VONUTI-901695 format. One record per residue (C-alpha): residue number from 1; residue in one letter; y, x, z. Coordinates in Angstrom, 1 decimal, padded with zeros to 4 digits. Layout:
BEGIN
num = NUM	residu = a	y = Y	x = X	z = Z
...
***
This chain:
BEGIN
num = 1	residu = m	y = 000.0	x = 000.0	z = 000.0
num = 2	residu = l	y = 002.4	x = 002.9	z = 000.9
num = 3	residu = a	y = 001.7	x = 004.6	z = -002.4
num = 4	residu = f	y = 002.2	x = 001.4	z = -004.3
num = 5	residu = l	y = 005.6	x = 000.7	z = -002.8
num = 6	residu = l	y = 006.7	x = 004.3	z = -003.4
num = 7	residu = e	y = 005.6	x = 004.2	z = -007.0
num = 8	residu = l	y = 007.1	x = 000.7	z = -007.4
num = 9	residu = g	y = 010.4	x = 002.2	z = -006.2
num = 10	residu = r	y = 010.2	x = 005.0	z = -008.8
num = 11	residu = w	y = 009.3	x = 002.4	z = -011.5
num = 12	residu = w	y = 012.4	x = 000.4	z = -010.6
num = 13	residu = t	y = 014.9	x = 003.3	z = -010.3
num = 14	residu = d	y = 014.0	x = 005.6	z = -013.1
num = 15	residu = g	y = 011.5	x = 003.7	z = -015.2
num = 16	residu = s	y = 008.5	x = 005.9	z = -014.4
num = 17	residu = v	y = 005.3	x = 003.9	z = -014.9
num = 18	residu = y	y = 002.3	x = 004.8	z = -012.7
num = 19	residu = p	y = -001.2	x = 003.4	z = -013.5
num = 20	residu = f	y = -001.9	x = 002.9	z = -009.8
num = 21	residu = a	y = 001.2	x = 000.8	z = -009.4
num = 22	residu = v	y = 000.3	x = -001.3	z = -012.4
num = 23	residu = f	y = -003.2	x = -001.9	z = -010.9
num = 24	residu = m	y = -001.8	x = -002.8	z = -007.5
num = 25	residu = a	y = 000.7	x = -005.1	z = -009.1
num = 26	residu = l	y = -002.2	x = -006.9	z = -010.8
num = 27	residu = i	y = -004.0	x = -007.2	z = -007.4
num = 28	residu = w	y = -000.9	x = -008.8	z = -005.8
num = 29	residu = f	y = -000.4	x = -011.0	z = -008.9
num = 30	residu = l	y = -004.0	x = -012.3	z = -008.5
num = 31	residu = w	y = -003.4	x = -012.9	z = -004.8
num = 32	residu = v	y = -000.4	x = -015.1	z = -005.7
num = 33	residu = v	y = -002.6	x = -016.9	z = -008.3
num = 34	residu = r	y = -005.3	x = -017.5	z = -005.7
num = 35	residu = i	y = -002.8	x = -018.9	z = -003.3
num = 36	residu = a	y = -001.3	x = -021.2	z = -005.9
num = 37	residu = l	y = -004.7	x = -022.5	z = -007.0
num = 38	residu = a	y = -006.0	x = -022.9	z = -003.4
num = 39	residu = r	y = -003.0	x = -025.0	z = -002.6
num = 40	residu = r	y = -004.0	x = -027.5	z = -005.3
num = 41	residu = y	y = -007.6	x = -027.8	z = -003.9
num = 42	residu = k	y = -008.7	x = -031.1	z = -002.5
num = 43	residu = p	y = -012.3	x = -032.0	z = -001.4
num = 44	residu = w	y = -014.1	x = -035.0	z = -002.8
num = 45	residu = k	y = -013.7	x = -038.0	z = -000.6
num = 46	residu = r	y = -015.4	x = -041.0	z = -002.2
num = 47	residu = p	y = -019.0	x = -041.5	z = -001.0
num = 48	residu = w	y = -021.8	x = -041.0	z = -003.5
num = 49	residu = t	y = -025.5	x = -041.5	z = -003.1
num = 50	residu = a	y = -028.5	x = -039.8	z = -004.8
num = 51	residu = t	y = -032.0	x = -038.8	z = -004.0
num = 52	residu = t	y = -032.1	x = -035.4	z = -002.5
num = 53	residu = s	y = -034.8	x = -032.7	z = -002.1
num = 54	residu = v	y = -034.1	x = -030.1	z = 000.6
num = 55	residu = i	y = -036.0	x = -026.9	z = -000.2
num = 56	residu = i	y = -036.3	x = -024.2	z = 002.5
num = 57	residu = p	y = -037.9	x = -020.9	z = 001.6
num = 58	residu = v	y = -038.9	x = -019.0	z = 004.8
num = 59	residu = v	y = -040.6	x = -015.8	z = 005.6
num = 60	residu = d	y = -040.1	x = -015.6	z = 009.4
num = 61	residu = e	y = -037.7	x = -017.1	z = 011.9
num = 62	residu = p	y = -037.5	x = -017.4	z = 015.7
num = 63	residu = e	y = -039.4	x = -020.6	z = 016.7
num = 64	residu = e	y = -036.5	x = -022.3	z = 018.5
num = 65	residu = l	y = -034.0	x = -021.5	z = 015.7
num = 66	residu = f	y = -036.3	x = -022.9	z = 013.0
num = 67	residu = r	y = -037.0	x = -026.0	z = 015.0
num = 68	residu = d	y = -033.3	x = -026.6	z = 015.3
num = 69	residu = v	y = -032.7	x = -026.0	z = 011.6
num = 70	residu = l	y = -035.3	x = -028.6	z = 010.6
num = 71	residu = r	y = -034.2	x = -031.2	z = 013.2
num = 72	residu = r	y = -030.6	x = -031.0	z = 012.1
num = 73	residu = i	y = -031.6	x = -031.5	z = 008.5
num = 74	residu = m	y = -034.0	x = -034.4	z = 009.3
num = 75	residu = v	y = -031.2	x = -036.3	z = 011.2
num = 76	residu = q	y = -029.3	x = -036.5	z = 007.9
num = 77	residu = r	y = -032.1	x = -038.3	z = 006.1
num = 78	residu = p	y = -032.6	x = -036.5	z = 002.8
num = 79	residu = t	y = -035.2	x = -038.0	z = 000.5
num = 80	residu = e	y = -037.6	x = -035.2	z = 001.3
num = 81	residu = i	y = -037.8	x = -031.8	z = 002.9
num = 82	residu = i	y = -040.0	x = -029.1	z = 001.5
num = 83	residu = v	y = -040.6	x = -025.9	z = 003.4
num = 84	residu = v	y = -042.1	x = -023.0	z = 001.4
num = 85	residu = i	y = -043.6	x = -020.3	z = 003.6
num = 86	residu = n	y = -044.0	x = -017.1	z = 001.5
num = 87	residu = g	y = -045.7	x = -013.8	z = 002.2
num = 88	residu = r	y = -048.3	x = -013.5	z = 004.9
num = 89	residu = r	y = -049.5	x = -016.6	z = 006.7
num = 90	residu = n	y = -047.3	x = -017.7	z = 009.6
num = 91	residu = p	y = -049.2	x = -020.1	z = 011.9
num = 92	residu = v	y = -046.1	x = -020.6	z = 014.1
num = 93	residu = l	y = -044.0	x = -021.9	z = 011.3
num = 94	residu = e	y = -046.8	x = -024.0	z = 010.0
num = 95	residu = k	y = -047.2	x = -025.6	z = 013.4
num = 96	residu = i	y = -043.5	x = -026.3	z = 013.7
num = 97	residu = c	y = -043.5	x = -028.2	z = 010.4
num = 98	residu = a	y = -046.7	x = -030.1	z = 011.3
num = 99	residu = d	y = -045.3	x = -031.0	z = 014.7
num = 100	residu = i	y = -042.0	x = -032.3	z = 013.3
num = 101	residu = g	y = -043.7	x = -034.0	z = 010.3
num = 102	residu = i	y = -042.2	x = -032.0	z = 007.5
num = 103	residu = h	y = -044.1	x = -031.2	z = 004.3
num = 104	residu = w	y = -044.8	x = -027.5	z = 003.9
num = 105	residu = v	y = -046.6	x = -025.3	z = 001.4
num = 106	residu = w	y = -047.7	x = -021.6	z = 001.6
num = 107	residu = t	y = -047.7	x = -019.0	z = -001.1
num = 108	residu = e	y = -049.0	x = -015.5	z = -000.6
num = 109	residu = i	y = -046.5	x = -014.2	z = -003.2
num = 110	residu = p	y = -043.5	x = -013.0	z = -001.3
num = 111	residu = g	y = -040.0	x = -013.6	z = -002.7
num = 112	residu = k	y = -037.4	x = -016.3	z = -002.5
num = 113	residu = r	y = -037.4	x = -017.0	z = -006.3
num = 114	residu = n	y = -041.0	x = -017.8	z = -006.4
num = 115	residu = a	y = -040.7	x = -019.9	z = -003.2
num = 116	residu = l	y = -037.8	x = -021.9	z = -004.8
num = 117	residu = k	y = -040.0	x = -022.5	z = -007.9
num = 118	residu = i	y = -042.8	x = -023.8	z = -005.8
num = 119	residu = g	y = -040.4	x = -026.0	z = -003.8
num = 120	residu = l	y = -038.8	x = -027.3	z = -006.9
num = 121	residu = e	y = -042.1	x = -028.2	z = -008.5
num = 122	residu = e	y = -043.0	x = -030.2	z = -005.3
num = 123	residu = s	y = -039.7	x = -032.0	z = -005.3
num = 124	residu = s	y = -038.6	x = -035.4	z = -006.8
num = 125	residu = g	y = -034.9	x = -035.7	z = -006.0
num = 126	residu = e	y = -032.0	x = -035.9	z = -008.4
num = 127	residu = i	y = -030.2	x = -033.2	z = -006.4
num = 128	residu = a	y = -032.0	x = -030.1	z = -005.2
num = 129	residu = v	y = -030.5	x = -028.7	z = -001.9
num = 130	residu = l	y = -031.5	x = -025.1	z = -001.3
num = 131	residu = v	y = -031.2	x = -024.0	z = 002.3
num = 132	residu = d	y = -031.7	x = -020.6	z = 004.0
num = 133	residu = s	y = -034.1	x = -020.9	z = 006.9
num = 134	residu = d	y = -031.5	x = -019.7	z = 009.5
num = 135	residu = t	y = -028.7	x = -022.0	z = 008.4
num = 136	residu = i	y = -027.4	x = -024.6	z = 010.9
num = 137	residu = w	y = -026.1	x = -027.9	z = 009.5
num = 138	residu = t	y = -023.3	x = -029.8	z = 011.2
num = 139	residu = d	y = -022.7	x = -033.6	z = 011.1
num = 140	residu = n	y = -022.6	x = -035.0	z = 007.6
num = 141	residu = t	y = -023.3	x = -031.7	z = 005.9
num = 142	residu = l	y = -025.5	x = -033.5	z = 003.3
num = 143	residu = s	y = -023.5	x = -036.6	z = 002.7
num = 144	residu = e	y = -020.3	x = -034.5	z = 002.2
num = 145	residu = l	y = -022.2	x = -031.9	z = 000.0
num = 146	residu = i	y = -023.3	x = -034.4	z = -002.6
num = 147	residu = k	y = -019.9	x = -036.2	z = -003.1
num = 148	residu = p	y = -018.7	x = -034.0	z = -005.9
num = 149	residu = f	y = -021.8	x = -035.0	z = -008.0
num = 150	residu = r	y = -020.0	x = -038.3	z = -008.6
num = 151	residu = d	y = -018.4	x = -036.3	z = -011.4
num = 152	residu = p	y = -021.1	x = -035.9	z = -014.1
num = 153	residu = e	y = -019.6	x = -032.6	z = -015.2
num = 154	residu = v	y = -020.3	x = -031.0	z = -011.7
num = 155	residu = g	y = -023.6	x = -029.1	z = -011.7
num = 156	residu = g	y = -023.5	x = -027.2	z = -008.5
num = 157	residu = v	y = -021.8	x = -027.5	z = -005.1
num = 158	residu = t	y = -021.5	x = -025.2	z = -002.1
num = 159	residu = t	y = -020.4	x = -025.7	z = 001.5
num = 160	residu = r	y = -017.9	x = -024.2	z = 003.8
num = 161	residu = q	y = -019.7	x = -021.5	z = 005.8
num = 162	residu = r	y = -018.9	x = -019.9	z = 009.1
num = 163	residu = i	y = -020.6	x = -017.5	z = 011.6
num = 164	residu = l	y = -022.2	x = -018.8	z = 014.8
num = 165	residu = e	y = -020.3	x = -017.7	z = 017.9
num = 166	residu = p	y = -018.2	x = -015.1	z = 016.2
num = 167	residu = s	y = -016.7	x = -013.8	z = 019.4
num = 168	residu = r	y = -020.0	x = -012.3	z = 020.5
num = 169	residu = a	y = -019.3	x = -008.9	z = 018.9
num = 170	residu = v	y = -017.0	x = -007.0	z = 016.6
num = 171	residu = l	y = -019.4	x = -007.3	z = 013.7
num = 172	residu = t	y = -019.7	x = -011.0	z = 014.1
num = 173	residu = r	y = -015.9	x = -011.3	z = 014.2
num = 174	residu = w	y = -015.7	x = -009.2	z = 011.0
num = 175	residu = a	y = -018.4	x = -011.3	z = 009.3
num = 176	residu = d	y = -016.6	x = -014.5	z = 010.2
num = 177	residu = w	y = -013.4	x = -013.1	z = 008.9
num = 178	residu = l	y = -015.0	x = -012.4	z = 005.6
num = 179	residu = e	y = -016.4	x = -016.0	z = 005.4
num = 180	residu = s	y = -013.0	x = -017.4	z = 006.4
num = 181	residu = v	y = -011.2	x = -015.4	z = 003.7
num = 182	residu = r	y = -013.7	x = -016.6	z = 001.0
num = 183	residu = c	y = -013.5	x = -020.2	z = 002.1
num = 184	residu = q	y = -009.7	x = -020.3	z = 002.3
num = 185	residu = y	y = -008.8	x = -018.3	z = -000.8
num = 186	residu = s	y = -011.4	x = -017.5	z = -003.4
num = 187	residu = m	y = -013.6	x = -020.6	z = -003.4
num = 188	residu = p	y = -010.9	x = -023.2	z = -003.3
num = 189	residu = a	y = -009.0	x = -021.4	z = -006.0
num = 190	residu = m	y = -012.0	x = -021.1	z = -008.3
num = 191	residu = s	y = -013.1	x = -024.7	z = -007.5
num = 192	residu = v	y = -009.9	x = -026.0	z = -008.9
num = 193	residu = l	y = -010.8	x = -024.4	z = -012.2
num = 194	residu = g	y = -014.4	x = -025.6	z = -011.9
num = 195	residu = t	y = -015.7	x = -022.0	z = -011.9
num = 196	residu = v	y = -016.8	x = -020.9	z = -008.5
num = 197	residu = g	y = -018.5	x = -017.7	z = -009.6
num = 198	residu = c	y = -021.1	x = -017.7	z = -006.8
num = 199	residu = l	y = -022.2	x = -020.7	z = -004.9
num = 200	residu = p	y = -023.3	x = -019.0	z = -001.6
num = 201	residu = g	y = -027.0	x = -019.6	z = -000.9
num = 202	residu = r	y = -027.0	x = -020.6	z = 002.7
num = 203	residu = t	y = -026.8	x = -024.2	z = 001.6
num = 204	residu = i	y = -026.2	x = -025.1	z = -002.1
num = 205	residu = a	y = -026.9	x = -028.1	z = -004.2
num = 206	residu = f	y = -027.7	x = -028.3	z = -007.9
num = 207	residu = r	y = -028.7	x = -031.1	z = -010.2
num = 208	residu = s	y = -032.5	x = -030.7	z = -010.3
num = 209	residu = s	y = -032.5	x = -030.9	z = -014.1
num = 210	residu = i	y = -030.5	x = -027.7	z = -014.3
num = 211	residu = l	y = -032.9	x = -025.8	z = -012.2
num = 212	residu = f	y = -035.9	x = -027.1	z = -014.1
num = 213	residu = d	y = -034.3	x = -026.0	z = -017.4
num = 214	residu = c	y = -033.6	x = -022.5	z = -016.2
num = 215	residu = l	y = -036.8	x = -021.9	z = -014.1
num = 216	residu = d	y = -038.5	x = -019.6	z = -016.6
num = 217	residu = d	y = -035.4	x = -017.4	z = -017.0
num = 218	residu = f	y = -034.9	x = -017.4	z = -013.2
num = 219	residu = l	y = -038.3	x = -016.0	z = -012.7
num = 220	residu = s	y = -038.4	x = -013.4	z = -015.5
num = 221	residu = e	y = -035.0	x = -012.5	z = -016.8
num = 222	residu = k	y = -034.3	x = -008.8	z = -016.6
num = 223	residu = f	y = -031.1	x = -006.7	z = -016.2
num = 224	residu = l	y = -031.2	x = -003.4	z = -018.1
num = 225	residu = g	y = -035.0	x = -003.7	z = -018.3
num = 226	residu = v	y = -035.6	x = -004.5	z = -014.7
num = 227	residu = f	y = -036.3	x = -007.8	z = -012.9
num = 228	residu = l	y = -034.1	x = -008.1	z = -009.8
num = 229	residu = e	y = -035.0	x = -010.5	z = -007.0
num = 230	residu = v	y = -031.7	x = -010.3	z = -005.2
num = 231	residu = s	y = -028.7	x = -012.6	z = -005.7
num = 232	residu = d	y = -030.7	x = -015.8	z = -006.5
num = 233	residu = d	y = -027.6	x = -017.9	z = -005.7
num = 234	residu = r	y = -025.3	x = -016.1	z = -008.1
num = 235	residu = t	y = -028.0	x = -016.2	z = -010.8
num = 236	residu = l	y = -028.4	x = -020.0	z = -010.4
num = 237	residu = t	y = -024.6	x = -020.4	z = -010.5
num = 238	residu = n	y = -024.5	x = -018.4	z = -013.7
num = 239	residu = y	y = -027.1	x = -020.6	z = -015.4
num = 240	residu = t	y = -025.2	x = -023.7	z = -014.3
num = 241	residu = l	y = -022.0	x = -022.4	z = -015.7
num = 242	residu = k	y = -023.6	x = -021.4	z = -019.0
num = 243	residu = r	y = -024.9	x = -024.9	z = -019.4
num = 244	residu = g	y = -021.4	x = -026.2	z = -019.4
num = 245	residu = y	y = -021.3	x = -027.6	z = -015.9
num = 246	residu = r	y = -018.6	x = -027.1	z = -013.3
num = 247	residu = t	y = -019.4	x = -025.3	z = -010.0
num = 248	residu = v	y = -017.3	x = -026.4	z = -007.1
num = 249	residu = y	y = -016.6	x = -026.0	z = -003.3
num = 250	residu = q	y = -016.7	x = -028.9	z = -000.8
num = 251	residu = s	y = -014.8	x = -027.9	z = 002.3
num = 252	residu = t	y = -015.8	x = -030.9	z = 004.3
num = 253	residu = s	y = -019.5	x = -029.9	z = 004.2
num = 254	residu = l	y = -019.8	x = -027.2	z = 006.9
num = 255	residu = v	y = -022.7	x = -025.0	z = 007.9
num = 256	residu = y	y = -023.1	x = -022.1	z = 010.3
num = 257	residu = t	y = -025.2	x = -019.0	z = 010.0
num = 258	residu = d	y = -025.8	x = -015.9	z = 012.0
num = 259	residu = a	y = -024.6	x = -012.4	z = 011.3
num = 260	residu = p	y = -026.4	x = -009.1	z = 012.0
num = 261	residu = l	y = -025.5	x = -007.5	z = 015.3
num = 262	residu = q	y = -026.9	x = -004.1	z = 014.3
num = 263	residu = l	y = -024.8	x = -001.9	z = 012.0
num = 264	residu = t	y = -027.8	x = -000.8	z = 010.0
num = 265	residu = k	y = -029.0	x = -004.3	z = 009.3
num = 266	residu = l	y = -025.4	x = -005.3	z = 008.4
num = 267	residu = a	y = -025.2	x = -002.4	z = 006.0
num = 268	residu = k	y = -028.5	x = -003.4	z = 004.3
num = 269	residu = q	y = -027.3	x = -007.0	z = 004.0
num = 270	residu = q	y = -023.9	x = -005.9	z = 002.4
num = 271	residu = y	y = -025.7	x = -003.5	z = 000.1
num = 272	residu = r	y = -028.0	x = -006.3	z = -001.1
num = 273	residu = w	y = -025.0	x = -008.5	z = -001.7
num = 274	residu = a	y = -023.1	x = -005.7	z = -003.5
num = 275	residu = r	y = -026.0	x = -005.0	z = -005.8
num = 276	residu = g	y = -026.5	x = -008.7	z = -006.6
num = 277	residu = s	y = -022.9	x = -009.5	z = -007.1
num = 278	residu = q	y = -022.2	x = -006.5	z = -009.4
num = 279	residu = y	y = -025.2	x = -006.7	z = -011.6
num = 280	residu = n	y = -024.5	x = -010.4	z = -012.2
num = 281	residu = t	y = -020.9	x = -009.6	z = -013.0
num = 282	residu = l	y = -022.0	x = -007.1	z = -015.7
num = 283	residu = r	y = -024.7	x = -009.5	z = -017.0
num = 284	residu = m	y = -022.2	x = -012.5	z = -017.1
num = 285	residu = l	y = -019.3	x = -010.5	z = -018.5
num = 286	residu = p	y = -019.6	x = -011.6	z = -022.2
num = 287	residu = w	y = -019.7	x = -015.3	z = -021.2
num = 288	residu = m	y = -016.8	x = -014.9	z = -018.7
num = 289	residu = l	y = -014.7	x = -013.2	z = -021.4
num = 290	residu = r	y = -015.2	x = -016.1	z = -023.7
num = 291	residu = n	y = -015.2	x = -019.1	z = -021.2
num = 292	residu = a	y = -013.7	x = -018.1	z = -017.8
num = 293	residu = k	y = -011.1	x = -015.4	z = -018.2
num = 294	residu = m	y = -009.6	x = -015.9	z = -014.8
num = 295	residu = l	y = -013.0	x = -015.6	z = -013.1
num = 296	residu = c	y = -013.7	x = -012.5	z = -015.2
num = 297	residu = l	y = -010.4	x = -010.9	z = -014.0
num = 298	residu = f	y = -011.2	x = -011.7	z = -010.4
num = 299	residu = y	y = -014.7	x = -010.1	z = -010.6
num = 300	residu = l	y = -013.6	x = -007.0	z = -012.6
num = 301	residu = t	y = -010.9	x = -006.2	z = -010.1
num = 302	residu = d	y = -013.3	x = -006.8	z = -007.3
num = 303	residu = i	y = -015.5	x = -004.1	z = -008.8
num = 304	residu = a	y = -012.6	x = -001.7	z = -009.5
num = 305	residu = v	y = -010.9	x = -001.8	z = -006.1
num = 306	residu = p	y = -013.4	x = 000.4	z = -004.3
num = 307	residu = f	y = -013.2	x = 003.0	z = -007.1
num = 308	residu = v	y = -009.4	x = 003.0	z = -007.0
num = 309	residu = l	y = -009.3	x = 003.3	z = -003.2
num = 310	residu = l	y = -011.8	x = 006.2	z = -003.4
num = 311	residu = g	y = -009.6	x = 007.9	z = -005.9
num = 312	residu = t	y = -006.6	x = 007.5	z = -003.6
num = 313	residu = f	y = -008.6	x = 009.0	z = -000.7
num = 314	residu = g	y = -009.7	x = 011.8	z = -003.0
num = 315	residu = s	y = -006.1	x = 012.7	z = -003.8
num = 316	residu = w	y = -005.3	x = 013.0	z = -000.1
num = 317	residu = v	y = -008.3	x = 015.3	z = 000.5
num = 318	residu = a	y = -007.2	x = 017.4	z = -002.5
num = 319	residu = a	y = -003.7	x = 017.6	z = -001.1
num = 320	residu = a	y = -005.0	x = 018.6	z = 002.3
num = 321	residu = f	y = -007.2	x = 021.3	z = 000.7
num = 322	residu = h	y = -004.2	x = 022.8	z = -001.1
num = 323	residu = q	y = -002.0	x = 022.3	z = 001.9
num = 324	residu = a	y = 000.4	x = 020.2	z = -000.1
num = 325	residu = r	y = 001.3	x = 016.5	z = -000.4
num = 326	residu = p	y = 001.2	x = 014.3	z = -003.4
num = 327	residu = g	y = 004.5	x = 014.3	z = -005.2
num = 328	residu = i	y = 005.1	x = 010.6	z = -004.8
num = 329	residu = y	y = 005.5	x = 011.1	z = -001.1
num = 330	residu = n	y = 008.4	x = 013.6	z = -001.5
num = 331	residu = a	y = 010.8	x = 010.6	z = -001.3
num = 332	residu = l	y = 009.8	x = 010.2	z = 002.4
num = 333	residu = p	y = 011.6	x = 012.2	z = 005.2
num = 334	residu = l	y = 008.5	x = 014.2	z = 006.1
num = 335	residu = p	y = 008.2	x = 017.4	z = 008.1
num = 336	residu = g	y = 008.0	x = 020.7	z = 006.3
num = 337	residu = d	y = 004.6	x = 021.6	z = 007.6
num = 338	residu = p	y = 002.0	x = 020.4	z = 005.1
num = 339	residu = t	y = -000.7	x = 019.5	z = 007.6
num = 340	residu = r	y = 001.7	x = 017.5	z = 009.8
num = 341	residu = s	y = 003.2	x = 015.9	z = 006.7
num = 342	residu = l	y = -000.3	x = 014.8	z = 005.4
num = 343	residu = v	y = -001.2	x = 013.4	z = 008.8
num = 344	residu = l	y = 002.0	x = 011.4	z = 008.9
num = 345	residu = v	y = 001.4	x = 010.1	z = 005.4
num = 346	residu = i	y = -002.1	x = 008.9	z = 006.4
num = 347	residu = v	y = -000.7	x = 007.2	z = 009.5
num = 348	residu = l	y = 002.0	x = 005.4	z = 007.5
num = 349	residu = a	y = -000.5	x = 004.4	z = 004.8
num = 350	residu = a	y = -002.8	x = 002.9	z = 007.5
num = 351	residu = v	y = 000.0	x = 001.0	z = 009.0
num = 352	residu = m	y = 001.1	x = -000.4	z = 005.6
num = 353	residu = s	y = -002.5	x = -001.3	z = 004.8
num = 354	residu = l	y = -002.8	x = -003.3	z = 008.1
num = 355	residu = l	y = 000.4	x = -005.1	z = 007.2
num = 356	residu = s	y = -000.9	x = -005.8	z = 003.7
num = 357	residu = i	y = -004.1	x = -007.4	z = 005.1
num = 358	residu = a	y = -002.1	x = -009.4	z = 007.7
num = 359	residu = i	y = 000.0	x = -010.8	z = 004.9
num = 360	residu = r	y = -002.7	x = -011.5	z = 002.3
num = 361	residu = f	y = -005.1	x = -013.2	z = 004.8
num = 362	residu = g	y = -002.5	x = -014.9	z = 007.0
num = 363	residu = r	y = -004.3	x = -018.2	z = 006.8
num = 364	residu = h	y = -007.2	x = -016.8	z = 008.8
num = 365	residu = f	y = -005.0	x = -015.3	z = 011.4
num = 366	residu = a	y = -003.1	x = -018.5	z = 011.8
num = 367	residu = y	y = -006.5	x = -020.2	z = 012.4
num = 368	residu = r	y = -007.8	x = -017.5	z = 014.7
num = 369	residu = p	y = -004.8	x = -015.5	z = 015.9
num = 370	residu = q	y = -006.8	x = -013.4	z = 018.4
num = 371	residu = d	y = -008.4	x = -011.6	z = 015.4
num = 372	residu = l	y = -005.1	x = -009.9	z = 014.8
num = 373	residu = l	y = -006.1	x = -007.6	z = 017.7
num = 374	residu = f	y = -009.2	x = -006.6	z = 015.8
num = 375	residu = l	y = -007.4	x = -006.0	z = 012.5
num = 376	residu = p	y = -007.5	x = -002.2	z = 012.8
num = 377	residu = t	y = -011.2	x = -002.4	z = 013.5
num = 378	residu = f	y = -011.7	x = -004.7	z = 010.5
num = 379	residu = m	y = -010.0	x = -002.1	z = 008.4
num = 380	residu = i	y = -012.1	x = 000.7	z = 009.7
num = 381	residu = i	y = -015.3	x = -001.3	z = 008.9
num = 382	residu = n	y = -014.0	x = -002.1	z = 005.4
num = 383	residu = t	y = -013.2	x = 001.5	z = 004.8
num = 384	residu = l	y = -016.2	x = 003.3	z = 006.4
num = 385	residu = l	y = -018.9	x = 000.6	z = 005.7
num = 386	residu = l	y = -017.9	x = -001.8	z = 003.0
num = 387	residu = l	y = -016.3	x = 000.7	z = 000.6
num = 388	residu = p	y = -019.2	x = 003.1	z = 000.4
num = 389	residu = v	y = -021.7	x = 000.2	z = 000.3
num = 390	residu = r	y = -020.0	x = -001.5	z = -002.6
num = 391	residu = l	y = -019.8	x = 001.8	z = -004.5
num = 392	residu = l	y = -023.5	x = 002.5	z = -003.9
num = 393	residu = g	y = -024.3	x = -001.1	z = -004.8
num = 394	residu = f	y = -022.6	x = -000.6	z = -008.2
num = 395	residu = f	y = -024.3	x = 002.7	z = -009.0
num = 396	residu = r	y = -027.7	x = 001.3	z = -008.0
num = 397	residu = c	y = -027.3	x = -002.3	z = -009.2
num = 398	residu = a	y = -030.0	x = -001.8	z = -011.9
num = 399	residu = h	y = -032.6	x = -000.4	z = -009.4
num = 400	residu = n	y = -035.3	x = -002.7	z = -008.3
num = 401	residu = a	y = -035.7	x = -002.7	z = -004.5
num = 402	residu = s	y = -036.9	x = -004.6	z = -001.6
num = 403	residu = w	y = -035.0	x = -007.5	z = 000.1
num = 404	residu = g	y = -034.0	x = -005.0	z = 002.7
num = 405	residu = t	y = -033.4	x = -007.2	z = 005.8
num = 406	residu = r	y = -036.6	x = -009.2	z = 006.2
num = 407	residu = k	y = -040.0	x = -007.8	z = 006.9
num = 408	residu = d	y = -042.8	x = -009.0	z = 004.5
num = 409	residu = s	y = -040.2	x = -010.2	z = 001.9
num = 410	residu = f	y = -040.1	x = -009.2	z = -001.7
num = 411	residu = a	y = -040.8	x = -005.5	z = -002.0
num = 412	residu = g	y = -039.5	x = -004.8	z = -005.5
num = 413	residu = e	y = -041.3	x = -004.0	z = -008.7
num = 414	residu = k	y = -042.7	x = -000.6	z = -009.8
num = 415	residu = s	y = -041.2	x = -000.7	z = -013.3
num = 416	residu = r	y = -038.6	x = 001.8	z = -014.4
num = 417	residu = s	y = -036.1	x = 001.8	z = -017.2
num = 418	residu = p	y = -033.9	x = 004.5	z = -018.6
num = 419	residu = l	y = -031.1	x = 001.9	z = -018.8
num = 420	residu = v	y = -030.8	x = 002.3	z = -015.1
num = 421	residu = l	y = -028.4	x = 005.1	z = -015.9
num = 422	residu = v	y = -025.8	x = 002.7	z = -017.5
num = 423	residu = p	y = -024.1	x = 001.7	z = -014.2
num = 424	residu = y	y = -024.0	x = 005.4	z = -013.2
num = 425	residu = l	y = -022.2	x = 006.3	z = -016.4
num = 426	residu = i	y = -019.8	x = 003.3	z = -016.0
num = 427	residu = g	y = -019.2	x = 004.2	z = -012.4
num = 428	residu = a	y = -018.5	x = 007.8	z = -013.1
num = 429	residu = m	y = -015.9	x = 006.9	z = -015.8
num = 430	residu = m	y = -014.2	x = 004.5	z = -013.4
num = 431	residu = l	y = -014.2	x = 007.1	z = -010.6
num = 432	residu = a	y = -012.7	x = 009.7	z = -012.9
num = 433	residu = g	y = -010.1	x = 007.3	z = -014.1
num = 434	residu = s	y = -009.2	x = 006.3	z = -010.5
num = 435	residu = v	y = -008.7	x = 009.9	z = -009.5
num = 436	residu = m	y = -006.4	x = 010.5	z = -012.5
num = 437	residu = m	y = -004.5	x = 007.4	z = -011.5
num = 438	residu = s	y = -003.9	x = 008.7	z = -008.0
num = 439	residu = v	y = -002.9	x = 012.3	z = -008.9
***
């Protein structure tokens, strides 16, 4: 943020154009667009009825949690509930389903995609509601969720999602902040355009006909020669958009989910999400360029930001190594000693970054003001965890790999493809370009 303001000042005073300043101006422009679109968002209010099939793939869950999940769903009276236990046999989950009176099936093939296929084949509802096995529904989650399907052009709907008891730990506060930002900015904005790029999978609803149509591709489509199990929700969203349907967000349908309390598990979760998001962006790029240019712009800048930030950090390290400071900072009244000067620049940059976050995500802090105290910690987690994870996720987005956070889940395929190098080449070019932008 500090570098952006300084370069913007140069741009204004002497006409010097800096690539980094242009990029950051684009980021702020997109923020304004999101705000403007999000203000136009309104949830669907008129009731609508349809037959609904709730499909719950599950590998393993704590007994009491899973009972609570099922009971809360049953209360809302869907047409049917189908639990698909995948992987090794789980007598505890089988007994829970039998005790409550819920239809369940077991498949020895691990993996969420195959489990969704089996559940879908068992279903009969007009609307298929896909639910993660650790997701807690609130009152009227289902009745609110299906309201947008009154519009025949709507093919997929997602809920508002929050973290259970976010004040338990710093990591849960951070995870809840991310969910809040997504539900207050990105999803309402994209919903107005009818192109929510990813309907998050904790609870999502699709017209069943769409899922049946894309089932073969869903189970076999490869990216750069490799079948990837991750990001089933984004993949199904892609198929829905490609078939000409709108994908939307229904803020009045609320669910809660847990967040990892261990840093290693959180990193694995974010790594899986980063890989899934970025390989789907690359795979969906031609369609987005033709049919959803704003969505394309959002996703491409989302990929580029970590590379640009790394380039900025790299310029600071290079300056420290040469005991100098980047020329753009000469406009500041800094001490003559290069080391002290560099430290002061870093401190000023951190303060300006905190201010930038507070401004851009003010809606969340208005809703949960105590999180302002944790803002420096959030920034540290973003920088030291999310930034490298997203970079690694891009470089390795064409690698097949296990689910990462659940024992006995999909373990990945053994196939290899030389095309796996493509993201590395693209990433290397973006990294080189970001370093040049920051010099």
